[in-house]
Steps between C-alpha positions, in 0.01 A plus 500: 500500500309826462184302443550323832568822689182651379309249705643629835253734667636850561389640830592872568521568877558871545468773758351723226127542442545752223280427200780554253715226673211260498433578128863458411517161674194388306646631178809291563272189543499466877231254602448673837579825672486515876569802715689367795401610849763674724412274795711182513217274626265621221776452241539144616129449461525639143791262419305206628198606300713520187631150573148359552365667190776442244618158630170355620193654330627597148608230262718587202425399146672173403826544316346355183215754501544781247588855624310780336711807427764385752253517795453213743155357557389458860207325655377416844618164623239236570 
């Protein structure tokens, strides 16, 4: 089960832009840290961009591919 969960991308969406928060998220293996805008329309644009990128552009490693040190391998989809 834990092996399967490691393949789920972790995207941190936060109102904080503090470097220590970004570093902490990276230390905890977040794949992406995004400072969310306060404006609702801009936030919706960010959410749509996340959807396009993670569900359209990026392809995950196949489940049979080995994971190095528990990290997930990502590549651009073709």
